[in-house]
OpenMM code with the backbone's topology and positions (N, CA, C; nanometers):
from openmm import Vec3, app, unit

residues = "MET SER PHE ASN HIS PHE ASP ASP GLN GLY ARG ALA HIS MET VAL ASP VAL SER GLY LYS LYS PHE THR GLU ARG ARG ALA ARG ALA SER ALA VAL VAL HIS LEU SER PRO GLU ILE LEU ALA LYS VAL LEU ASP HIS GLU VAL ALA LYS GLY ASP VAL LEU GLY VAL ALA ARG LEU SER ALA ILE ALA ALA VAL LYS LYS THR PRO ASP LEU ILE PRO LEU ALA HIS PRO LEU ALA ILE HIS HIS VAL ALA VAL ASP PHE THR HIS ASN ALA SER GLU GLY THR ILE VAL ALA VAL CYS GLU VAL GLY ALA VAL GLU ARG THR GLY VAL GLU MET GLU ALA MET THR GLY ALA THR VAL ALA ALA LEU THR VAL TYR ASP MET CYS LYS GLY LEU ASP LYS GLY ILE HIS ILE GLY PRO VAL GLN LEU GLU TYR LYS SER GLY GLY LYS SER GLY THR TYR GLU ARG LYS LEU ALA GLY GLU".split()
positions = [
    Vec3(11.1746, 7.2019, 11.6949),
    Vec3(11.1597, 7.2176, 11.5567),
    Vec3(11.3004, 7.2961, 11.5082),
    Vec3(11.3253, 7.2362, 11.3911),
    Vec3(11.4715, 7.2746, 11.3375),
    Vec3(11.4401, 7.3771, 11.2234),
    Vec3(11.5356, 7.4782, 11.2140),
    Vec3(11.5095, 7.5682, 11.0841),
    Vec3(11.6287, 7.5411, 11.0009),
    Vec3(11.5756, 7.5207, 10.8482),
    Vec3(11.6845, 7.4596, 10.7783),
    Vec3(11.7620, 7.5891, 10.6840),
    Vec3(11.7335, 7.6892, 10.7368),
    Vec3(11.8135, 7.7901, 10.6957),
    Vec3(11.9333, 7.8176, 10.7925),
    Vec3(11.9771, 7.7259, 10.8775),
    Vec3(12.1068, 7.7377, 10.9754),
    Vec3(12.1619, 7.6322, 10.9525),
    Vec3(12.2961, 7.6172, 10.9306),
    Vec3(12.3702, 7.4985, 10.9454),
    Vec3(12.3908, 7.4478, 11.0833),
    Vec3(12.4309, 7.3431, 11.1228),
    Vec3(12.4668, 7.2674, 11.2235),
    Vec3(12.5639, 7.3794, 11.3329),
    Vec3(12.6041, 7.4686, 11.3064),
    Vec3(12.6599, 7.5673, 11.3877),
    Vec3(12.6048, 7.6861, 11.4034),
    Vec3(12.4965, 7.6867, 11.3480),
    Vec3(12.3913, 7.8104, 11.3618),
    Vec3(12.3951, 7.9339, 11.2654),
    Vec3(12.4715, 7.9146, 11.1640),
    Vec3(12.5141, 7.9996, 11.0583),
    Vec3(12.4298, 8.0180, 10.9613),
    Vec3(12.3608, 8.1313, 10.9201),
    Vec3(12.2563, 8.1174, 10.7949),
    Vec3(12.3212, 8.0724, 10.6635),
    Vec3(12.2622, 7.9861, 10.5995),
    Vec3(12.2990, 7.9302, 10.4574),
    Vec3(12.1647, 7.9395, 10.3784),
    Vec3(12.1961, 7.9418, 10.2369),
    Vec3(12.0668, 7.9092, 10.1639),
    Vec3(12.0607, 7.7717, 10.1224),
    Vec3(11.9425, 7.7006, 10.1540),
    Vec3(11.9260, 7.5641, 10.1611),
    Vec3(11.9339, 7.5092, 10.0012),
    Vec3(12.0162, 7.4288, 10.0003),
    Vec3(12.0425, 7.3389, 9.8771),
    Vec3(11.9142, 7.2938, 9.7950),
    Vec3(11.8764, 7.3067, 9.6931),
    Vec3(11.7249, 7.2649, 9.6533),
    Vec3(11.7821, 7.1729, 9.5272),
    Vec3(11.9319, 7.1766, 9.4841),
    Vec3(11.9673, 7.1317, 9.3879),
    Vec3(11.9139, 6.9688, 9.3284),
    Vec3(11.8884, 6.9100, 9.4792),
    Vec3(11.8463, 6.7734, 9.4444),
    Vec3(11.6942, 6.7427, 9.4235),
    Vec3(11.6341, 6.8250, 9.4367),
    Vec3(11.4697, 6.8358, 9.4345),
    Vec3(11.4367, 6.8467, 9.2708),
    Vec3(11.3193, 6.8131, 9.2788),
    Vec3(11.2528, 6.7833, 9.1164),
    Vec3(11.1681, 6.9263, 9.0995),
    Vec3(11.1574, 6.9445, 8.9711),
    Vec3(11.1035, 7.0530, 8.9173),
    Vec3(10.9759, 7.0179, 8.9327),
    Vec3(10.8742, 7.0956, 9.0144),
    Vec3(10.7372, 7.0838, 9.0125),
    Vec3(10.6460, 7.1960, 8.9827),
    Vec3(10.5422, 7.1941, 8.9301),
    Vec3(10.4612, 7.3400, 8.9262),
    Vec3(10.4364, 7.4249, 9.0722),
    Vec3(10.4814, 7.5294, 9.0986),
    Vec3(10.4406, 7.5968, 9.2032),
    Vec3(10.3677, 7.7277, 9.1762),
    Vec3(10.2501, 7.7254, 9.2659),
    Vec3(10.1857, 7.8638, 9.2645),
    Vec3(10.1482, 7.9379, 9.4129),
    Vec3(10.1410, 7.9947, 9.4089),
    Vec3(10.1176, 8.0949, 9.5584),
    Vec3(10.0250, 8.2398, 9.5265),
    Vec3(9.9579, 8.2641, 9.6134),
    Vec3(9.8531, 8.3553, 9.6323),
    Vec3(9.8641, 8.4435, 9.7676),
    Vec3(9.9386, 8.5752, 9.7663),
    Vec3(9.9118, 8.6467, 9.8957),
    Vec3(9.8304, 8.7722, 9.8797),
    Vec3(9.8096, 8.8011, 10.0149),
    Vec3(9.7024, 8.9336, 9.9922),
    Vec3(9.7751, 9.0353, 10.0973),
    Vec3(9.7441, 9.1641, 10.0887),
    Vec3(9.7890, 9.2633, 10.1663),
    Vec3(9.6678, 9.3737, 10.1753),
    Vec3(9.6378, 9.4260, 10.2832),
    Vec3(9.5361, 9.5271, 10.2771),
    Vec3(9.5502, 9.6480, 10.3378),
    Vec3(9.5102, 9.7413, 10.2570),
    Vec3(9.5166, 9.8701, 10.2537),
    Vec3(9.4321, 9.9379, 10.3340),
    Vec3(9.4299, 10.0085, 10.4373),
    Vec3(9.3210, 10.0644, 10.5300),
    Vec3(9.3483, 10.2261, 10.4864),
    Vec3(9.2277, 10.2744, 10.4217),
    Vec3(9.2413, 10.3996, 10.3966),
    Vec3(9.0944, 10.4516, 10.4121),
    Vec3(9.0691, 10.5815, 10.4097),
    Vec3(8.9273, 10.6775, 10.4258),
    Vec3(8.8510, 10.6258, 10.2944),
    Vec3(8.7181, 10.6076, 10.3204),
    Vec3(8.6352, 10.6206, 10.2282),
    Vec3(8.6579, 10.7106, 10.1132),
    Vec3(8.7009, 10.8235, 10.1548),
    Vec3(8.6989, 10.9398, 10.0593),
    Vec3(8.8207, 10.9434, 9.9602),
    Vec3(8.9208, 10.8876, 10.0224),
    Vec3(9.0616, 10.8505, 9.9807),
    Vec3(9.0368, 10.7374, 9.8925),
    Vec3(8.9646, 10.6311, 9.8965),
    Vec3(8.9405, 10.5194, 9.8223),
    Vec3(8.8502, 10.5628, 9.7256),
    Vec3(8.7504, 10.6411, 9.7437),
    Vec3(8.6717, 10.7089, 9.5796),
    Vec3(8.7717, 10.7312, 9.5324),
    Vec3(8.8664, 10.8452, 9.5581),
    Vec3(8.9447, 10.9057, 9.4674),
    Vec3(9.0505, 10.8213, 9.3959),
    Vec3(9.1125, 10.7137, 9.4631),
    Vec3(9.1822, 10.6348, 9.3877),
    Vec3(9.0780, 10.5521, 9.2753),
    Vec3(8.9669, 10.5105, 9.3275),
    Vec3(8.8957, 10.4357, 9.2251),
    Vec3(8.8431, 10.5383, 9.0882),
    Vec3(8.8270, 10.6715, 9.1159),
    Vec3(8.7793, 10.7668, 9.0404),
    Vec3(8.8868, 10.8319, 8.9368),
    Vec3(9.0295, 10.7842, 8.9920),
    Vec3(9.1518, 10.8533, 8.9228),
    Vec3(9.1613, 10.9752, 8.9161),
    Vec3(9.1331, 11.0223, 9.0729),
    Vec3(9.1546, 11.1421, 9.0913),
    Vec3(9.2643, 11.1934, 9.1847),
    Vec3(9.3581, 11.0897, 9.2108),
    Vec3(9.4810, 11.1154, 9.2798),
    Vec3(9.5804, 11.1638, 9.1913),
    Vec3(9.6475, 11.2504, 9.2359),
    Vec3(9.7342, 11.3719, 9.1581),
    Vec3(9.8529, 11.2751, 9.1090),
    Vec3(9.9072, 11.1863, 9.2018),
    Vec3(10.0254, 11.1421, 9.1281),
    Vec3(9.9699, 11.0293, 9.0306),
    Vec3(9.8546, 11.0047, 8.9890),
    Vec3(9.8356, 10.9158, 8.8543),
    Vec3(9.7342, 10.8327, 8.9176),
    Vec3(9.7454, 10.6845, 8.8258),
    Vec3(9.6580, 10.5747, 8.8193),
    Vec3(9.7137, 10.4733, 8.9461),
    Vec3(9.6803, 10.5185, 9.0668),
    Vec3(9.7253, 10.4325, 9.1677),
    Vec3(9.7582, 10.2711, 9.1611),
    Vec3(9.6175, 10.2062, 9.1237),
    Vec3(9.6463, 10.0651, 9.1138),
    Vec3(9.7177, 10.0269, 8.9963),
    Vec3(9.6734, 10.0926, 8.8827),
    Vec3(9.7922, 10.0621, 8.7576),
    Vec3(9.9452, 10.0482, 8.8301),
    Vec3(9.9864, 10.1572, 8.8652),
    Vec3(10.1379, 10.1693, 8.9335),
    Vec3(10.1555, 10.0742, 9.0346),
    Vec3(10.0600, 10.0407, 9.1207),
    Vec3(10.0844, 9.9394, 9.2134),
    Vec3(10.0887, 9.7842, 9.1304),
    Vec3(10.0123, 9.7807, 9.0549),
    Vec3(10.0121, 9.6313, 9.0027),
    Vec3(10.1351, 9.6525, 8.9061),
    Vec3(10.2212, 9.7304, 8.8251),
    Vec3(10.3419, 9.7131, 8.7833),
    Vec3(10.4460, 9.6964, 8.8963),
    Vec3(10.4408, 9.7744, 9.0084),
    Vec3(10.5348, 9.7802, 9.1168),
    Vec3(10.5506, 9.6214, 9.1610),
    Vec3(10.4237, 9.5662, 9.1855),
    Vec3(10.3997, 9.4186, 9.2430),
    Vec3(10.4692, 9.3363, 9.1312),
    Vec3(10.4427, 9.3408, 9.0435),
    Vec3(10.5162, 9.2421, 8.9277),
    Vec3(10.6734, 9.2806, 8.9307),
    Vec3(10.7075, 9.3844, 8.9492),
    Vec3(10.8831, 9.4094, 8.9592),
    Vec3(10.9269, 9.3357, 9.0759),
    Vec3(10.8555, 9.3936, 9.1944),
    Vec3(10.8777, 9.3463, 9.3215),
    Vec3(10.8995, 9.1880, 9.3025),
    Vec3(10.7991, 9.1145, 9.2497),
    Vec3(10.8185, 8.9467, 9.2414),
    Vec3(10.9519, 8.9131, 9.1788),
    Vec3(10.9958, 8.9839, 9.0872),
    Vec3(11.1027, 8.9423, 9.0312),
    Vec3(11.2319, 8.9954, 9.1156),
    Vec3(11.2114, 9.0709, 9.1806),
    Vec3(11.3290, 9.1016, 9.2799),
    Vec3(11.3524, 9.0541, 9.3892),
    Vec3(11.2332, 8.9380, 9.4323),
    Vec3(11.2644, 8.9218, 9.5526),
    Vec3(11.4003, 8.8507, 9.6106),
    Vec3(11.4458, 8.7715, 9.5335),
    Vec3(11.5814, 8.7220, 9.6058),
    Vec3(11.6959, 8.8368, 9.6023),
    Vec3(11.6474, 8.9587, 9.5601),
    Vec3(11.7546, 9.0635, 9.5888),
    Vec3(11.7156, 9.1417, 9.7484),
    Vec3(11.5952, 9.1148, 9.7632),
    Vec3(11.5389, 9.1616, 9.8832),
    Vec3(11.5427, 9.0936, 10.0268),
    Vec3(11.5192, 8.9281, 9.9975),
    Vec3(11.4920, 8.8632, 10.0864),
    Vec3(11.6359, 8.7737, 10.0754),
    Vec3(11.7304, 8.7719, 10.1888),
    Vec3(11.8751, 8.7123, 10.1253),
    Vec3(11.8812, 8.5632, 10.1121),
    Vec3(11.7860, 8.4880, 10.1761),
    Vec3(11.8121, 8.3619, 10.1492),
    Vec3(11.7007, 8.2960, 10.0672),
    Vec3(11.6288, 8.3686, 9.9916),
    Vec3(11.5464, 8.3507, 9.8874),
    Vec3(11.6330, 8.3037, 9.7573),
    Vec3(11.6033, 8.1989, 9.6681),
    Vec3(11.6216, 8.1456, 9.5615),
    Vec3(11.6018, 8.2422, 9.4583),
    Vec3(11.6795, 8.2781, 9.3494),
    Vec3(11.6499, 8.3352, 9.2331),
    Vec3(11.5641, 8.2029, 9.1272),
    Vec3(11.4485, 8.2561, 9.0989),
    Vec3(11.3647, 8.1710, 9.0325),
    Vec3(11.3108, 8.2189, 8.9028),
    Vec3(11.2768, 8.1207, 8.7963),
    Vec3(11.2269, 8.1624, 8.6879),
    Vec3(11.0810, 8.1429, 8.6895),
    Vec3(11.0214, 8.2750, 8.7019),
    Vec3(10.8708, 8.3195, 8.7114),
    Vec3(10.8080, 8.3078, 8.5848),
    Vec3(10.7158, 8.2216, 8.5962),
    Vec3(10.6466, 8.2222, 8.4407),
    Vec3(10.5024, 8.2983, 8.4798),
    Vec3(10.4624, 8.3163, 8.5947),
    Vec3(10.3397, 8.4143, 8.5813),
    Vec3(10.3185, 8.4739, 8.7212),
    Vec3(10.2655, 8.6066, 8.6695),
    Vec3(10.2617, 8.6807, 8.8096),
    Vec3(10.1090, 8.7685, 8.7486),
    Vec3(10.0276, 8.7723, 8.8353),
    Vec3(9.8956, 8.8320, 8.8274),
    Vec3(9.8615, 8.8945, 8.9513),
    Vec3(9.8313, 9.0563, 8.9478),
    Vec3(9.7951, 9.1262, 9.0536),
    Vec3(9.6522, 9.1863, 9.0459),
    Vec3(9.5997, 9.1652, 9.1401),
    Vec3(9.4339, 9.2200, 9.1477),
    Vec3(9.3949, 9.2862, 9.2504),
    Vec3(9.3172, 9.3874, 9.2380),
    Vec3(9.2516, 9.4479, 9.3437),
    Vec3(9.1102, 9.4480, 9.3729),
    Vec3(9.0776, 9.4177, 9.4832),
    Vec3(8.9410, 9.4214, 9.5347),
    Vec3(8.9259, 9.5670, 9.6343),
    Vec3(8.8007, 9.6082, 9.6748),
    Vec3(8.7709, 9.7091, 9.7784),
    Vec3(8.6528, 9.7158, 9.8218),
    Vec3(8.6250, 9.7872, 9.9494),
    Vec3(8.5096, 9.7730, 10.0295),
    Vec3(8.5069, 9.9332, 10.0487),
    Vec3(8.3977, 9.9926, 9.9922),
    Vec3(8.3980, 10.1237, 9.9950),
    Vec3(8.3712, 10.1817, 10.1638),
    Vec3(8.2845, 10.0949, 10.2016),
    Vec3(8.2118, 10.1175, 10.3329),
    Vec3(8.3454, 10.1274, 10.4431),
    Vec3(8.4284, 10.0323, 10.3984),
    Vec3(8.5345, 10.0271, 10.5206),
    Vec3(8.6705, 10.1134, 10.4677),
    Vec3(8.6764, 10.1478, 10.3586),
    Vec3(8.7847, 10.2225, 10.3298),
    Vec3(8.9000, 10.1177, 10.2889),
    Vec3(8.9202, 9.9947, 10.2410),
    Vec3(8.9980, 9.9244, 10.2223),
    Vec3(9.0173, 9.8616, 10.0640),
    Vec3(9.1360, 9.8662, 10.0245),
    Vec3(9.1673, 9.7974, 9.9206),
    Vec3(9.2792, 9.6756, 9.9550),
    Vec3(9.2235, 9.5877, 9.8781),
    Vec3(9.3019, 9.4500, 9.9014),
    Vec3(9.3915, 9.4167, 9.7685),
    Vec3(9.5177, 9.3869, 9.7970),
    Vec3(9.5838, 9.3727, 9.6686),
    Vec3(9.6419, 9.2380, 9.6773),
    Vec3(9.6100, 9.1515, 9.5778),
    Vec3(9.6377, 8.9943, 9.5913),
    Vec3(9.7324, 8.9655, 9.4416),
    Vec3(9.8310, 8.9164, 9.4860),
    Vec3(9.9298, 8.8782, 9.3815),
    Vec3(9.9232, 8.7159, 9.3968),
    Vec3(9.9388, 8.6734, 9.2687),
    Vec3(9.9597, 8.5205, 9.2265),
    Vec3(10.0794, 8.5303, 9.1519),
    Vec3(10.1335, 8.4148, 9.1806),
    Vec3(10.2689, 8.3818, 9.1297),
    Vec3(10.2910, 8.2360, 9.0806),
    Vec3(10.3395, 8.2099, 8.9756),
    Vec3(10.3510, 8.0875, 8.9380),
    Vec3(10.4839, 8.0481, 8.8700),
    Vec3(10.5361, 7.9171, 8.8772),
    Vec3(10.6738, 7.8585, 8.8147),
    Vec3(10.6807, 7.7425, 8.8251),
    Vec3(10.7510, 7.6688, 8.7488),
    Vec3(10.7876, 7.5438, 8.7543),
    Vec3(10.9336, 7.5537, 8.8224),
    Vec3(10.9794, 7.5271, 8.9319),
    Vec3(11.0690, 7.5319, 9.0261),
    Vec3(11.1017, 7.4138, 9.0913),
    Vec3(11.1964, 7.4223, 9.1720),
    Vec3(11.2446, 7.3387, 9.2741),
    Vec3(11.2158, 7.3762, 9.4145),
    Vec3(11.1469, 7.4980, 9.4287),
    Vec3(11.1430, 7.5488, 9.5583),
    Vec3(11.0147, 7.6484, 9.5323),
    Vec3(10.9457, 7.6713, 9.6457),
    Vec3(10.8109, 7.7527, 9.6258),
    Vec3(10.8090, 7.9001, 9.5868),
    Vec3(10.7280, 7.9600, 9.5633),
    Vec3(10.7019, 8.0923, 9.5141),
    Vec3(10.6235, 8.1986, 9.6179),
    Vec3(10.6185, 8.1241, 9.7760),
    Vec3(10.5194, 8.2003, 9.8675),
    Vec3(10.6105, 8.3467, 9.8766),
    Vec3(10.7369, 8.3674, 9.9116),
    Vec3(10.7825, 8.4852, 9.9350),
    Vec3(10.7793, 8.5615, 9.8054),
    Vec3(10.7941, 8.5367, 9.6888),
    Vec3(10.7523, 8.6100, 9.5765),
    Vec3(10.6025, 8.6659, 9.5909),
    Vec3(10.4887, 8.5815, 9.5884),
    Vec3(10.3808, 8.6533, 9.6061),
    Vec3(10.3524, 8.7436, 9.7126),
    Vec3(10.4023, 8.6848, 9.8523),
    Vec3(10.3961, 8.7893, 9.9720),
    Vec3(10.4880, 8.9231, 9.9215),
    Vec3(10.5739, 8.9210, 9.8781),
    Vec3(10.6632, 9.0511, 9.8300),
    Vec3(10.5891, 9.1399, 9.7529),
    Vec3(10.5196, 9.0644, 9.6453),
    Vec3(10.4337, 9.1421, 9.5230),
    Vec3(10.3301, 9.2230, 9.5793),
    Vec3(10.2610, 9.0984, 9.6996),
    Vec3(10.1048, 9.1947, 9.7458),
    Vec3(10.1773, 9.3008, 9.8414),
    Vec3(10.2809, 9.3094, 9.9201),
    Vec3(10.3250, 9.4034, 9.9992),
    Vec3(10.3651, 9.5296, 9.9240),
    Vec3(10.4656, 9.4937, 9.8223),
    Vec3(10.4963, 9.6199, 9.7665),
    Vec3(10.3712, 9.6745, 9.6730),
    Vec3(10.2870, 9.6030, 9.6644),
    Vec3(10.1765, 9.6997, 9.5951),
    Vec3(10.0736, 9.7731, 9.6831),
    Vec3(10.0832, 9.7207, 9.7996),
    Vec3(10.0023, 9.7762, 9.9004),
    Vec3(10.0933, 9.9146, 9.9449),
    Vec3(10.2257, 9.8724, 9.9500),
    Vec3(10.3272, 10.0207, 9.9627),
    Vec3(10.3211, 10.1188, 9.8758),
    Vec3(10.2572, 10.0784, 9.7146),
    Vec3(10.2841, 10.1872, 9.6620),
    Vec3(10.1555, 10.2543, 9.6592),
    Vec3(10.0402, 10.1994, 9.6810),
    Vec3(9.8968, 10.2627, 9.7083),
    Vec3(9.9414, 10.3727, 9.8238),
    Vec3(9.9944, 10.3024, 9.9371),
    Vec3(10.0404, 10.4235, 10.0549),
    Vec3(10.1262, 10.5357, 10.0113),
    Vec3(10.2271, 10.5000, 9.9157),
    Vec3(10.2924, 10.5908, 9.8717),
    Vec3(10.2504, 10.7047, 9.7854),
    Vec3(10.1345, 10.6542, 9.6909),
    Vec3(10.0786, 10.7518, 9.5902),
    Vec3(9.9687, 10.8493, 9.6667),
    Vec3(9.9161, 10.7829, 9.8051),
    Vec3(9.8167, 10.8579, 9.8512),
    Vec3(9.8567, 10.9267, 9.9833),
    Vec3(9.9675, 10.9103, 10.0144),
    Vec3(10.0365, 10.9655, 10.1648),
    Vec3(10.0174, 11.0967, 10.1688),
    Vec3(10.0262, 11.1867, 10.0758),
    Vec3(9.9896, 11.3281, 10.0784),
    Vec3(9.8460, 11.3702, 10.1120),
    Vec3(9.7446, 11.2572, 10.0947),
    Vec3(9.5922, 11.2960, 10.1426),
    Vec3(9.5691, 11.2882, 10.2719),
    Vec3(9.6659, 11.1648, 10.3326),
    Vec3(9.6305, 11.1229, 10.4922),
    Vec3(9.7316, 11.0388, 10.5059),
    Vec3(9.8459, 11.0907, 10.6154),
    Vec3(9.9479, 10.9942, 10.6721),
    Vec3(9.8889, 10.9019, 10.7684),
    Vec3(9.7487, 10.8517, 10.7693),
    Vec3(9.6837, 10.7459, 10.8819),
    Vec3(9.6749, 10.6330, 10.7814),
    Vec3(9.6930, 10.6421, 10.6653),
    Vec3(9.6671, 10.5151, 10.6120),
    Vec3(9.7682, 10.3965, 10.6441),
    Vec3(9.7177, 10.2965, 10.6652),
    Vec3(9.7838, 10.1689, 10.7263),
    Vec3(9.7656, 10.0500, 10.6464),
    Vec3(9.8557, 9.9720, 10.6421),
    Vec3(9.8705, 9.8343, 10.5829),
    Vec3(9.8828, 9.6928, 10.6771),
    Vec3(9.7709, 9.6251, 10.6529),
    Vec3(9.7860, 9.4901, 10.7340),
    Vec3(9.6658, 9.4253, 10.7384),
    Vec3(9.6382, 9.3083, 10.7273),
    Vec3(9.7549, 9.1925, 10.7265),
    Vec3(9.8029, 9.1937, 10.5805),
    Vec3(9.9032, 9.1183, 10.5778),
    Vec3(9.9496, 9.0776, 10.4948),
    Vec3(9.9475, 8.9267, 10.4984),
    Vec3(9.9529, 8.8475, 10.4122),
    Vec3(9.9249, 8.7044, 10.4352),
    Vec3(9.9353, 8.6179, 10.3038),
    Vec3(9.9911, 8.4799, 10.3102),
    Vec3(9.9782, 8.3693, 10.2422),
    Vec3(9.8390, 8.3464, 10.2349),
    Vec3(9.7711, 8.3249, 10.1096),
    Vec3(9.6266, 8.2610, 10.1142),
    Vec3(9.6353, 8.1308, 10.0814),
    Vec3(9.7259, 8.1074, 9.9541),
    Vec3(9.7143, 7.9660, 9.8626),
    Vec3(9.8785, 7.9563, 9.8577),
    Vec3(9.9039, 7.8134, 9.8677),
    Vec3(10.0047, 7.7741, 9.7987),
    Vec3(10.0112, 7.5966, 9.7592),
    Vec3(10.0505, 7.5749, 9.6309),
    Vec3(10.0586, 7.4380, 9.5979),
    Vec3(10.1760, 7.4204, 9.5248),
    Vec3(10.1978, 7.2910, 9.5223),
    Vec3(10.3209, 7.2104, 9.4693),
    Vec3(10.4238, 7.1795, 9.5469),
    Vec3(10.5236, 7.1135, 9.5195),
    Vec3(10.6456, 7.0664, 9.6315),
    Vec3(10.5874, 6.9443, 9.7153),
    Vec3(10.6858, 6.9378, 9.7945),
    Vec3(10.6686, 6.8127, 9.8787),
    Vec3(10.5517, 6.8456, 10.0158),
    Vec3(10.5492, 6.9662, 10.0244),
    Vec3(10.4187, 6.9889, 10.1410),
    Vec3(10.2992, 7.0134, 10.0813),
    Vec3(10.2740, 6.9854, 9.9632),
    Vec3(10.1675, 7.0163, 9.8934),
    Vec3(10.0732, 7.1422, 9.8919),
    Vec3(9.9551, 7.1412, 9.9326),
    Vec3(9.8571, 7.2402, 9.9175),
    Vec3(9.8522, 7.2835, 10.0365),
    Vec3(9.8414, 7.4284, 10.0406),
    Vec3(9.7980, 7.5060, 10.1683),
    Vec3(9.7068, 7.6148, 10.1415),
    Vec3(9.5922, 7.6316, 10.1704),
    Vec3(9.4652, 7.7189, 10.1677),
    Vec3(9.3979, 7.7682, 10.2900),
    Vec3(9.4528, 7.9279, 10.3240),
    Vec3(9.4034, 7.9556, 10.4402),
    Vec3(9.2241, 7.9663, 10.4407),
    Vec3(9.2191, 7.9143, 10.5750),
    Vec3(9.0804, 7.9083, 10.6107),
    Vec3(9.0311, 8.0150, 10.6638),
    Vec3(8.8977, 8.0523, 10.6490),
    Vec3(8.8523, 8.1839, 10.6883),
    Vec3(8.8161, 8.1586, 10.8230),
    Vec3(8.7880, 8.2564, 10.9228),
    Vec3(8.7509, 8.2270, 11.0576),
    Vec3(8.5750, 8.1411, 11.0544),
    Vec3(8.6121, 8.0744, 11.1488),
    Vec3(8.4525, 7.9858, 11.1495),
    Vec3(8.4434, 7.8786, 11.0523),
    Vec3(8.5719, 7.8431, 10.9341),
    Vec3(8.5759, 7.7257, 10.8741),
    Vec3(8.6269, 7.6246, 10.9434),
] * unit.nanometer
topology = app.Topology()
chain = topology.addChain("A")
for resn in residues:
    res = topology.addResidue(resn, chain)
    for name in ("N", "CA", "C"):
        topology.addAtom(name, app.Element.getBySymbol(name[0]), res)
């Protein structure tokens, strides 16, 4: 297996995508935040002292998507055309799932942008709730879907599929 982020001497470099065609690219990623059912209830009822947890997490995810090439050294700066961030929750398990979807017409994929957005949304939930419980944790963070480009479409399969 070869890695295209290294030259023939093993030095890291940004992959040259200038010869690739612009195609529609989409990616969706998720990040799970594990907290107690009591804290989840406070988040959903807007009773966290720091404010609207999910509203702030949504905005931080959108900002993070746009900053991905500043955070991931070999990521390309992209013209992002769409970002959507949604949250689901499971009250009995005490989980919030941040889902970030990114779209662009570009020469390279938007998977890193979607992963960054989902991760920063989860980190924001943690930051806004950490005063209530230091035991909150995050994971997994994973790519759920991507389309466009030479490698085509990928969709994560659920266990047993």
